[in-house]
C-alpha positions as CSV (number, residue, x, y, z in Angstrom):
1,X,155.0,73.7,118.7
2,X,152.1,75.4,117.6
3,X,152.6,78.2,120.1
4,X,155.5,79.4,117.7
5,X,152.8,80.0,115.0
6,X,150.4,81.6,117.4
7,X,149.3,85.1,115.9
8,X,149.9,86.9,119.4
9,X,153.4,85.5,119.4
10,X,153.9,86.6,115.8
11,X,152.7,90.1,117.0
12,X,155.3,90.2,120.1
13,X,158.1,89.2,117.7
14,X,157.3,92.0,115.4
15,X,157.2,94.4,118.1
16,X,160.4,93.1,119.6
17,X,162.0,93.4,116.1
18,X,160.8,96.9,115.8
19,X,162.5,97.7,119.3
20,X,165.6,95.8,118.5
21,X,165.9,97.5,115.3
22,X,165.6,100.8,116.6
23,X,168.2,100.1,119.1
24,X,170.6,98.6,116.7
25,X,170.0,101.5,114.2
26,X,170.1,104.1,116.7
27,X,173.2,102.5,118.4
28,X,175.0,102.5,115.3
29,X,173.9,106.0,114.5
30,X,175.2,107.2,117.8
31,X,178.4,105.8,117.6
32,X,178.9,107.2,114.3
33,X,177.5,110.4,115.6
34,X,180.6,110.6,117.9
35,X,183.0,109.5,115.6
36,X,186.2,111.1,116.6
37,X,189.6,109.6,117.9
38,X,190.2,112.0,120.7
39,X,186.6,111.8,121.7
40,X,186.4,108.1,121.7
41,X,189.6,107.6,123.6
42,X,188.8,110.4,126.3
43,X,185.1,109.8,127.2
44,X,185.6,111.3,130.6
45,X,186.5,114.8,129.1
46,X,185.8,114.6,125.4
47,X,187.0,117.8,123.2
48,X,184.0,118.6,121.2
49,X,186.0,121.2,119.1
50,X,188.2,118.5,117.7
51,X,185.4,116.3,116.4
52,X,184.4,115.7,113.1
53,X,181.0,116.8,114.2
54,X,182.1,120.5,115.1
55,X,184.1,120.6,111.9
56,X,181.0,119.8,109.9
57,X,179.1,122.4,111.9
58,X,181.4,125.4,111.4
59,X,182.1,124.4,107.7
60,X,178.1,124.4,107.2
61,X,178.2,127.9,108.9
62,X,181.2,129.2,106.7
63,X,179.5,128.2,103.5
64,X,176.1,129.7,104.5
65,X,178.2,132.8,105.3
66,X,179.7,132.6,101.6
67,X,176.5,132.3,100.0
68,X,175.1,135.5,101.7
69,X,178.1,137.3,100.2
70,X,178.1,135.7,97.0
71,X,174.5,136.7,96.4
72,X,175.1,140.2,96.8
73,X,177.9,140.1,94.7
74,X,175.8,138.8,91.5
75,X,174.5,142.4,91.1
76,X,178.1,143.7,90.6
77,X,179.2,141.0,88.1
78,X,179.2,141.5,84.6
79,X,178.3,138.6,82.3
80,X,179.7,137.1,79.3
81,X,178.7,135.0,76.0
82,X,180.7,131.9,75.7
83,X,181.7,130.1,72.5
84,X,178.4,128.4,72.2
85,X,176.5,131.8,72.6
86,X,175.3,131.0,76.2
87,X,175.4,133.9,78.8
88,X,177.6,133.0,81.7
89,X,178.3,134.6,85.1
90,X,181.9,135.0,86.3
91,X,181.4,133.4,89.6
92,X,179.8,130.4,88.5
93,X,183.0,128.3,89.0
94,X,183.8,127.8,92.6
95,X,185.8,125.3,94.7
96,X,186.4,125.2,98.3
97,X,189.4,123.9,100.1
98,X,189.5,123.6,104.0
99,X,192.3,124.0,106.4
100,X,192.5,123.0,110.0
101,X,193.9,125.3,112.6
102,X,197.3,124.1,111.8
103,X,197.0,125.2,108.1
104,X,196.9,121.6,106.8
105,X,194.2,120.2,104.3
106,X,191.8,117.3,105.8
107,X,191.1,115.7,102.7
108,X,191.5,112.1,104.3
109,X,189.0,112.5,106.8
110,X,186.7,114.9,105.1
111,X,185.3,115.2,101.7
112,X,184.9,118.7,100.9
113,X,183.8,118.5,97.5
114,X,180.6,116.6,98.6
115,X,179.9,118.9,101.4
116,X,180.2,121.9,99.2
117,X,178.0,120.2,96.7
118,X,175.5,119.2,99.1
119,X,175.0,122.8,100.6
120,X,175.5,124.8,97.3
121,X,172.8,123.6,95.1
122,X,172.9,126.5,93.0
123,X,176.9,126.2,92.1
124,X,177.4,124.9,88.7
125,X,180.7,124.1,87.0
126,X,181.0,126.2,83.7
127,X,184.7,125.9,83.0
128,X,188.0,125.6,85.1
129,X,189.6,128.2,83.3
130,X,186.7,130.7,83.3
131,X,188.7,133.4,85.2
132,X,191.1,133.6,82.1
133,X,188.1,134.5,79.8
134,X,187.2,138.1,78.9
135,X,184.1,139.7,77.2
136,X,186.3,141.9,75.1
137,X,186.4,144.8,77.5
138,X,186.9,143.4,81.2
139,X,188.9,140.5,82.5
140,X,187.1,138.1,85.2
141,X,189.8,138.9,87.8
142,X,189.0,142.6,87.2
143,X,185.2,142.2,87.6
144,X,185.4,140.0,90.4
145,X,187.9,142.4,92.3
146,X,185.4,145.2,91.7
147,X,182.5,143.2,92.9
148,X,184.2,142.3,96.2
149,X,185.4,145.9,96.8
150,X,182.0,147.2,96.3
151,X,180.4,144.6,98.4
152,X,182.9,145.4,101.0
153,X,181.9,149.0,101.2
154,X,178.2,148.2,101.7
155,X,178.4,148.3,105.5
156,X,174.7,148.2,105.9
157,X,174.3,144.8,104.2
158,X,177.4,143.5,106.1
159,X,176.0,144.4,109.3
160,X,172.7,142.5,108.2
161,X,174.7,139.4,107.4
162,X,176.6,139.6,110.6
163,X,173.5,140.0,112.8
164,X,171.8,137.2,110.8
165,X,174.9,134.8,111.5
166,X,174.9,135.9,114.8
167,X,171.2,135.0,115.5
168,X,171.5,131.6,113.7
169,X,174.9,130.5,115.1
170,X,175.8,131.9,118.5
171,X,178.5,129.9,119.2
172,X,180.1,130.4,115.6
173,X,182.7,133.1,115.0
174,X,184.3,134.0,111.6
175,X,186.7,136.2,109.8
176,X,186.2,136.7,106.2
177,X,189.3,137.9,104.0
178,X,189.8,139.2,100.5
179,X,193.3,139.4,99.3
180,X,194.3,139.3,103.2
181,X,191.8,142.1,103.8
182,X,189.0,141.7,106.3
183,X,185.8,142.3,104.7
184,X,183.5,141.0,107.4
185,X,184.1,139.5,111.1
186,X,182.3,138.8,114.1
187,X,185.6,138.4,116.3
188,X,186.9,140.5,118.7
189,X,190.7,140.7,118.7
190,X,190.7,140.3,122.7
191,X,188.5,137.4,122.8
192,X,190.2,134.3,124.5
193,X,187.0,132.1,124.9
194,X,187.2,131.1,121.1
195,X,189.1,128.3,119.4
196,X,190.1,128.3,115.8
197,X,188.5,125.3,114.0
198,X,189.5,125.6,110.3
199,X,190.2,127.8,107.4
200,X,188.1,127.9,104.3
201,X,189.5,129.1,101.1
202,X,187.1,129.8,98.2
203,X,188.5,129.9,94.8
204,X,187.5,130.7,91.1
205,X,189.5,128.7,88.7
206,X,193.0,128.4,90.5
207,X,193.2,131.8,92.2
208,X,192.2,132.2,95.8
209,X,189.7,135.1,96.3
210,X,188.1,134.6,99.7
211,X,189.5,133.0,102.8
212,X,187.3,132.5,105.9
213,X,188.7,131.6,109.4
214,X,186.2,129.5,111.4
215,X,186.0,129.6,115.2
216,X,184.0,128.0,118.2
217,X,183.2,129.3,121.5
218,X,185.3,127.4,123.9
219,X,182.3,127.3,126.3
220,X,179.0,126.7,124.1
221,X,176.2,129.1,124.9
222,X,172.6,127.8,124.6
223,X,170.4,129.0,121.7
224,X,171.8,127.6,118.4
225,X,172.0,124.6,116.5
226,X,175.5,123.8,117.5
227,X,174.6,123.7,121.3
228,X,171.8,121.4,120.7
229,X,174.1,119.0,118.9
230,X,176.8,119.2,121.4
231,X,174.3,118.1,124.1
232,X,173.3,114.9,122.2
233,X,177.0,114.5,121.4
234,X,177.9,114.7,125.2
235,X,175.4,112.0,126.2
236,X,176.3,109.4,123.6
237,X,179.9,110.0,124.4
238,X,179.8,109.4,128.1
239,X,177.5,106.2,127.5
240,X,179.4,104.8,124.6
241,X,180.2,101.6,126.0
242,X,176.7,101.0,127.1
243,X,175.5,101.9,123.5
244,X,178.0,99.7,122.1
245,X,177.0,96.6,123.9
246,X,173.3,97.2,123.5
247,X,173.7,97.6,120.0
248,X,175.6,94.3,119.6
249,X,172.9,92.5,122.0
250,X,169.9,94.2,120.2
251,X,171.5,93.4,116.7
252,X,171.9,89.9,117.7
253,X,168.1,89.5,118.9
254,X,166.9,91.3,115.8
255,X,168.7,88.8,113.5
256,X,167.0,85.9,115.6
257,X,163.7,87.5,115.5
258,X,164.0,87.9,111.7
259,X,164.8,84.4,111.3
260,X,162.1,83.3,113.5
261,X,159.6,85.4,111.3
262,X,161.0,84.1,108.2
263,X,160.5,80.6,109.4
264,X,156.8,81.2,110.4
265,X,156.0,83.3,107.4
266,X,153.1,82.0,105.7
267,X,151.7,79.7,108.4
268,X,148.5,80.4,110.3
269,X,148.0,79.7,114.0
270,X,147.4,76.1,113.6
271,X,150.8,75.6,111.7
272,X,149.3,75.3,108.1
273,X,150.2,77.3,105.1
274,X,148.0,80.1,104.4
275,X,147.9,83.4,102.7
276,X,146.7,86.6,104.3
277,X,145.2,89.7,102.7
278,X,148.5,91.3,101.9
279,X,149.7,88.1,100.1
280,X,146.9,88.5,97.6
281,X,148.1,91.8,96.4
282,X,149.8,91.6,93.1
283,X,153.9,91.3,93.4
284,X,154.6,94.4,91.5
285,X,152.2,96.6,93.5
286,X,154.1,95.3,96.7
287,X,157.5,96.1,95.0
288,X,156.3,99.4,93.9
289,X,155.1,100.3,97.3
290,X,158.5,99.4,98.8
291,X,160.4,101.5,96.4
292,X,158.2,104.3,97.1
293,X,158.6,104.0,100.7
294,X,162.2,103.9,100.1
295,X,162.4,107.0,98.0
296,X,160.2,109.0,100.3
297,X,162.3,107.9,103.3
298,X,165.4,109.1,101.4
299,X,163.6,112.1,100.0
300,X,162.7,113.2,103.8
301,X,166.2,112.5,104.9
302,X,167.7,114.6,102.2
303,X,165.3,117.6,102.8
304,X,166.1,117.5,106.4
305,X,169.8,118.4,106.1
306,X,172.9,118.1,104.3
307,X,174.4,115.0,103.2
308,X,177.2,114.8,106.0
309,X,175.5,117.0,108.3
310,X,172.0,115.3,108.5
311,X,173.4,112.0,109.2
312,X,175.1,113.1,112.4
313,X,172.7,115.9,113.7
314,X,168.9,114.8,113.5
315,X,169.7,111.2,114.7
316,X,166.5,110.3,116.6
317,X,164.4,111.4,113.7
318,X,166.3,109.5,111.1
319,X,166.4,106.5,113.3
320,X,162.4,106.6,113.4
321,X,162.2,107.1,109.7
322,X,164.8,104.5,109.2
323,X,163.1,101.9,111.7
324,X,159.7,102.5,109.7
325,X,161.3,101.6,106.3
326,X,163.0,98.7,108.0
327,X,160.0,97.1,109.4
328,X,157.9,98.0,106.2
329,X,160.7,96.1,104.1
330,X,160.7,93.1,106.5
331,X,156.9,92.9,106.0
332,X,157.4,92.8,102.3
333,X,159.9,90.1,102.5
334,X,157.8,88.1,104.7
335,X,154.8,88.4,102.1
336,X,157.5,87.2,99.5
337,X,158.4,84.2,101.6
338,X,154.8,83.4,102.3
339,X,154.0,83.5,98.6
340,X,157.1,81.1,98.1
341,X,156.2,78.8,100.5
342,X,152.4,78.6,99.1
343,X,153.8,78.6,95.6
344,X,151.9,81.5,94.4
345,X,154.6,84.0,94.1
346,X,153.9,84.8,90.5
347,X,150.2,83.5,90.3
348,X,148.5,86.8,91.4
349,X,151.3,89.0,89.7
350,X,150.4,91.5,87.0
351,X,153.6,90.3,84.8
352,X,152.2,86.7,85.1
353,X,148.8,87.8,84.2
354,X,150.2,89.7,81.2
355,X,152.3,86.7,80.1
356,X,149.5,84.3,80.2
357,X,147.4,86.5,78.3
358,X,150.1,87.0,75.5
359,X,150.6,83.2,75.4
360,X,146.9,82.7,75.2
361,X,146.6,85.2,72.3
362,X,149.6,83.6,70.6
363,X,148.3,80.0,71.1
364,X,145.1,80.9,69.6
365,X,146.7,82.5,66.5
366,X,149.1,79.5,66.3
367,X,146.2,76.8,66.6
368,X,144.2,78.5,63.9
369,X,147.1,78.6,61.6
370,X,147.5,76.1,58.9
371,X,150.4,73.8,59.4
372,X,152.1,74.9,56.3
373,X,152.2,78.3,57.6
374,X,153.3,77.4,61.0
375,X,156.1,75.5,59.3
376,X,156.8,78.6,57.1
377,X,156.9,80.9,60.1
378,X,159.1,78.6,62.1
379,X,161.7,78.0,59.3
380,X,161.5,81.6,58.4
381,X,161.9,82.6,62.0
382,X,165.2,80.7,62.1
383,X,166.6,82.0,58.9
384,X,165.8,85.5,60.0
385,X,167.5,85.0,63.1
386,X,170.5,83.6,61.5
387,X,170.9,86.2,59.0
388,X,170.6,88.8,61.9
389,X,173.6,87.0,63.9
390,X,175.6,86.8,60.6
391,X,175.3,90.5,59.7
392,X,176.0,91.3,63.4
393,X,179.1,89.2,63.1
394,X,180.2,90.8,59.9
395,X,179.8,94.3,61.2
396,X,180.9,93.8,64.9
397,X,183.5,91.1,64.6
398,X,182.8,90.3,68.1
399,X,184.1,87.0,69.7
400,X,180.8,86.6,71.8
401,X,178.6,87.1,68.7
402,X,180.6,84.5,66.9
403,X,180.2,82.3,69.9
404,X,176.4,82.9,69.9
405,X,176.2,82.3,66.2
406,X,178.2,78.9,66.8
407,X,176.1,77.8,69.7
408,X,172.9,78.5,67.5
409,X,174.3,76.5,64.4
410,X,175.1,73.4,67.1
411,X,171.5,73.6,68.2
412,X,170.2,73.9,64.7
413,X,172.3,70.9,63.7
414,X,171.1,68.7,66.7
415,X,167.4,69.6,66.2
416,X,167.7,68.7,62.4
417,X,169.4,65.2,63.5
418,X,166.6,64.5,65.9
419,X,164.0,65.5,63.3
420,X,165.7,63.2,60.8
421,X,165.9,60.4,63.6
422,X,162.2,60.9,64.1
423,X,161.5,60.6,60.4
424,X,163.2,57.4,60.2
425,X,161.4,55.8,63.1
426,X,158.2,57.0,61.5
427,X,159.4,55.2,58.2
428,X,160.3,52.0,60.1
429,X,156.7,52.0,61.7
430,X,155.1,52.5,58.4
431,X,157.0,49.6,57.0
432,X,156.2,47.4,59.9
433,X,152.6,48.1,59.5
434,X,153.1,47.5,55.6
435,X,154.5,44.1,56.2
436,X,151.4,43.2,58.3
437,X,153.2,43.5,61.5
438,X,150.7,45.4,63.5
439,X,151.5,44.5,67.0
440,X,155.1,45.5,67.3
441,X,154.6,48.7,65.1
442,X,153.9,51.1,68.1
443,X,156.4,53.8,69.2
444,X,155.8,54.4,72.8
445,X,157.9,57.5,73.4
446,X,156.3,60.8,72.8
447,X,157.0,62.9,69.6
448,X,156.7,66.7,69.2
449,X,154.3,68.4,66.8
450,X,153.7,67.2,63.3
451,X,155.7,63.9,64.2
452,X,153.4,63.2,67.1
453,X,150.3,63.7,64.9
454,X,151.8,61.3,62.2
455,X,152.6,59.0,65.1
456,X,149.0,58.8,66.3
457,X,147.6,58.4,62.6
458,X,149.9,55.4,62.3
459,X,148.9,54.1,65.5
460,X,145.0,54.4,64.4
461,X,145.8,52.9,61.2
462,X,147.6,49.9,62.9
463,X,144.8,49.4,65.3
464,X,142.2,49.6,62.5
465,X,144.2,47.1,60.3
466,X,144.6,44.8,63.2
467,X,140.9,44.9,64.2
468,X,140.0,44.5,60.4
469,X,142.4,41.4,60.0
470,X,141.1,39.9,63.3
471,X,137.5,40.3,62.3
472,X,138.3,38.8,58.8
473,X,140.1,35.8,60.4
474,X,137.1,35.4,62.7
475,X,134.7,35.7,59.8
476,X,136.7,33.3,57.7
477,X,136.7,30.6,60.6
478,X,132.8,31.0,61.1
479,X,132.5,30.8,57.4
480,X,134.5,27.5,57.4
481,X,132.6,25.9,60.4
482,X,129.3,26.7,58.8
483,X,130.3,25.3,55.5
484,X,131.8,22.2,57.2
485,X,128.8,21.7,59.5
486,X,126.4,22.3,56.6
487,X,128.2,19.9,54.3
488,X,128.4,17.3,57.0
489,X,124.6,17.4,57.5
490,X,124.1,17.5,53.7
491,X,126.5,14.6,53.2
492,X,124.8,12.0,55.6
493,X,121.4,12.1,54.2
494,X,122.8,12.4,50.6
495,X,124.8,9.1,51.1
496,X,121.4,7.4,52.0
497,X,119.8,8.7,49.0
498,X,122.4,7.7,46.6
499,X,122.5,4.2,48.2
500,X,118.9,3.7,48.1
501,X,118.7,5.0,44.4
502,X,121.7,2.6,43.5
503,X,119.3,-0.4,45.2
504,X,116.4,0.8,43.2
505,X,118.6,0.8,40.0
506,X,119.4,-2.5,40.7
507,X,115.8,-3.8,40.8
508,X,114.1,-5.1,37.8
509,X,111.9,-2.4,36.6
510,X,110.2,-2.7,33.4
511,X,108.9,0.9,33.0
512,X,111.4,2.7,30.8
513,X,110.3,6.1,32.1
514,X,110.8,5.1,35.7
515,X,114.3,3.6,34.9
516,X,115.0,7.1,33.3
517,X,114.0,9.0,36.2
518,X,116.1,7.0,38.5
519,X,119.0,7.4,36.2
520,X,118.6,11.2,36.4
521,X,118.2,11.1,40.0
522,X,121.2,9.1,40.6
523,X,123.4,11.3,38.4
524,X,122.3,14.5,40.3
525,X,122.9,12.9,43.6
526,X,126.6,12.0,42.6
527,X,126.8,15.7,41.4
528,X,125.4,17.1,44.7
529,X,127.8,14.7,46.6
530,X,130.8,16.1,44.5
531,X,129.8,19.7,45.2
532,X,129.8,18.9,48.9
533,X,133.2,17.4,48.9
534,X,134.6,20.1,46.8
535,X,133.1,22.7,49.2
536,X,134.5,20.9,52.3
537,X,137.9,20.7,50.5
538,X,137.8,24.5,49.4
539,X,137.1,25.4,53.2
540,X,139.7,23.4,54.4
541,X,142.3,24.5,51.7
542,X,141.4,28.3,52.4
543,X,141.8,28.0,56.2
544,X,144.8,25.9,56.2
545,X,143.1,22.9,57.7
546,X,145.0,20.4,55.6
547,X,148.1,18.8,56.6
548,X,151.0,19.4,54.0
549,X,154.0,17.2,53.7
550,X,156.6,19.1,51.3
551,X,159.3,17.1,49.9
552,X,161.6,17.3,46.7
553,X,159.3,16.3,43.7
554,X,160.3,15.9,40.0
555,X,157.7,18.2,38.3
556,X,158.1,16.7,34.8
557,X,157.5,13.4,36.2
558,X,154.1,14.3,38.2
559,X,152.9,16.2,35.0
560,X,153.6,13.2,33.0
561,X,151.5,10.8,35.2
562,X,148.8,13.4,35.3
563,X,148.7,13.6,31.4
564,X,148.5,10.0,31.3
565,X,145.5,9.7,33.5
566,X,143.6,12.3,31.3
567,X,144.7,11.0,27.7
568,X,141.4,9.4,27.3
569,X,139.5,12.4,27.9
570,X,141.5,14.6,25.9
571,X,141.3,12.3,22.9
572,X,137.6,12.3,23.3
573,X,137.7,16.1,23.1
574,X,140.3,15.9,20.3
575,X,142.6,18.0,22.2
576,X,146.3,17.5,21.7
577,X,148.8,17.8,24.6
578,X,152.1,19.5,23.8
579,X,154.4,18.7,26.3
580,X,158.2,17.8,26.5
581,X,158.1,14.6,28.7
582,X,161.8,14.3,28.7
583,X,163.2,14.4,32.3
584,X,164.8,17.9,32.8
585,X,165.3,17.3,36.6
586,X,163.3,20.2,37.6
587,X,162.5,19.6,41.1
588,X,160.4,21.7,43.7
589,X,159.5,21.4,47.5
590,X,155.9,20.2,47.3
591,X,153.4,18.0,48.6
592,X,152.8,15.3,45.7
593,X,149.3,14.7,46.7
594,X,148.2,18.3,46.9
595,X,149.9,19.0,43.7
596,X,148.2,16.3,41.8
597,X,145.1,17.6,43.1
598,X,145.9,21.0,41.6
599,X,146.9,19.5,38.2
600,X,143.6,17.3,38.3
601,X,141.5,20.5,38.9
602,X,143.2,22.3,36.0
603,X,142.9,19.2,33.7
604,X,139.2,18.9,34.7
605,X,138.6,22.6,33.9
606,X,140.0,21.9,30.5
607,X,138.0,18.9,29.7
608,X,134.9,21.2,30.6
609,X,135.8,24.7,29.0
610,X,138.5,24.1,26.5
611,X,137.7,24.4,22.6
612,X,137.6,21.0,20.9
613,X,140.3,20.4,18.4
614,X,142.8,22.5,19.8
615,X,146.3,22.1,21.7
616,X,147.1,21.9,25.4
617,X,150.4,23.4,26.0
618,X,152.6,22.6,29.1
619,X,155.8,24.0,29.8
620,X,158.1,23.7,33.0
621,X,160.9,26.1,33.5
622,X,163.3,26.8,36.2
623,X,164.4,30.1,37.9
624,X,167.0,30.6,40.6
625,X,164.5,30.1,43.7
626,X,161.5,28.8,41.8
627,X,160.1,26.1,39.5
628,X,157.2,27.3,37.1
629,X,154.5,25.3,35.3
630,X,152.8,26.8,32.2
631,X,149.5,25.3,31.2
632,X,147.7,26.9,28.3
633,X,144.7,26.2,26.3
634,X,142.0,27.9,24.0
635,X,138.6,28.3,25.9
636,X,135.4,27.6,24.1
637,X,133.6,30.5,25.8
638,X,134.3,34.1,25.7
639,X,136.5,35.1,29.0
640,X,135.3,38.6,29.7
641,X,136.3,38.2,33.3
642,X,139.5,39.2,35.1
643,X,141.8,36.1,36.3
644,X,141.7,37.3,39.9
645,X,137.7,37.2,39.8
646,X,137.9,33.8,38.0
647,X,139.5,32.4,40.8
648,X,136.9,33.4,43.5
649,X,134.7,30.8,44.7
650,X,131.6,29.7,42.5
651,X,132.8,31.9,39.8
652,X,132.6,30.1,36.4
653,X,133.7,31.1,32.8
654,X,130.7,29.7,31.4
655,X,128.3,32.4,32.5
656,X,125.2,30.4,31.1
657,X,126.3,27.5,33.4
658,X,125.2,25.1,30.8
659,X,128.0,22.8,31.8
660,X,128.8,20.7,34.7
661,X,130.9,22.3,37.6
662,X,130.7,24.3,40.7
663,X,133.2,27.1,40.1
664,X,135.5,25.8,42.8
665,X,138.1,24.2,41.1
666,X,140.3,27.2,40.6
667,X,139.6,28.5,44.1
668,X,140.7,25.1,45.6
669,X,143.9,25.0,43.2
670,X,144.8,28.3,44.3
671,X,144.5,27.5,48.1
672,X,146.5,24.3,47.6
673,X,149.4,25.9,46.0
674,X,149.6,28.7,48.6
675,X,149.4,26.0,51.3
676,X,152.8,24.6,49.7
677,X,154.2,28.4,49.8
678,X,153.8,28.7,46.2
679,X,152.0,31.3,43.9
680,X,149.0,30.5,41.4
681,X,148.2,33.0,39.0
682,X,145.9,33.0,35.9
683,X,146.6,35.0,32.6
684,X,143.8,35.6,30.0
685,X,144.6,36.9,26.7
686,X,141.7,37.0,24.5
687,X,140.6,33.2,24.3
688,X,143.8,32.1,25.5
689,X,143.8,30.6,29.2
690,X,147.0,30.3,30.9
691,X,147.4,29.0,34.6
692,X,150.9,29.4,36.2
693,X,152.0,27.6,39.1
694,X,155.0,28.8,41.0
695,X,156.7,26.6,43.5
696,X,159.8,27.1,45.5
697,X,163.0,24.9,44.9
698,X,164.1,24.8,48.5
């Protein structure tokens, strides 16, 4: 199959296409050249004088004869000024009507107006009623009559015209009449070897002025254009069938060759797509050259003869010109096909480069514009376009304009709805990130413009938040593991130290100072043990490594039990507990063991930091979903610290640290309450310290 793409085969196909195109176009031209019902039917003895060709030839000669006479008449015509002040000649309006030898017009088969216009390029139509106008002293009819009479008397001039026509058209005979009077003729009255072809009547306005009878020699003589055209006519007529079938066959071959060239266009000899040098020329230049060649071809044809005569007379010349134009057009079409197959139709075009340059400039301007100005320009452009359409609608009242305006509003509505839906999606995603759901907050579908940028920003925030949370969790886990491991490592030797100190304390030691030293060591060992246990408990509470068994608990009852446990300590500090111990039936979902530990930590802090001789207020209230416990006391130290900071680990209200304690009590209490799905808050108002425990009812 590669032979089909061979360059030599393509060249042969192009050559054959040229030949078949010439034969096809020449055959069509030849058959049209012999266009006549009589000549086609009777090919053995065609009557040339009855053909369209003969009629066209004599009418051409007739009109040329008229122009010779008219040019001479111009010097005898008096001009006039029309209503617009323009100087006019009376003979500017001329119409021609042709009659056959039977005196009938031939308008169905011949367009005399086109033929007249084609030959008489100087003829201009001023007014169909010009002959009725006057210049104030002479009528047009009178002036035209005088001009004709003077011309008819110029025998020397008429002889020159007669000789000129005889030299150019040997076979053409004529008689020119003015008002039924012969003014010029080259016909002998006793000449029987001529045949009348048609009669030409030239008029000004609606009045006949000149009539020309057209004749041809029955036996054409050599030497003029008519005889040369007759020879071509005779050859084509006698070989009409051969030309007809050759035209059909060559036309079919031309179509096949065109299809073949269209298929292989753009392929090299190996059957691969490839561009040649002509395909790299910009498309606009190719199209311009095509129109230029077409214009030059039409110009050559128009300058080589008349509209009608040129098509029938100079056949071979026009076939050659037409073939060149046809092949050139085919090659341009092949180049366009090659560009299409290689997908570079507009790649090298000047228009494409200009558009790309404009887009690049606009893009640079748009990129450098502030987003606010982009929005202003976009909204302003839409508003301007809508105002323009509305004004056009008001002024034109056109249904098409109203329809365009309606379509514009529909598009505007859907764009606004689309933008609103994107805003809702962005809001939902922001809410998801706000709620801590960073994994399912991503929107996979693309968003245009500012929506897309906002979506990317939210994605980055979500990813950063997720990373920070993961690092925080990992840090807390490492911290908890470190605390647990260190506490365990400390607890083991500390237990041994406490045990040995306890054994030493049981010995009978007489030295009081030694016994005092042993007592201090034992006391500090127990304190260190308590600190270690609190650290481990705080670590477990903050990381949630404590088992929680929630159940319905009577809050007033557990508080009463806790108060009972600490009654002796409160009495030693002269702290009066104010609490309504009556059972109010307030119940909450909590773990009794953990809640006891929370209250115990609070009471322990009160014993350490409450001002002696003050009151401890305990109150329980019930809301729709929660039960709240308020524990209030007066601090013996200035509380110049926020409540949130006071709940941090190792933070104490006693800045001098003169009392026992490690600053873990409130932190442990908060963690334990949160494990029970509750809330722990501290409110500090001067020296008034209030701890608030909120537990869920269900």
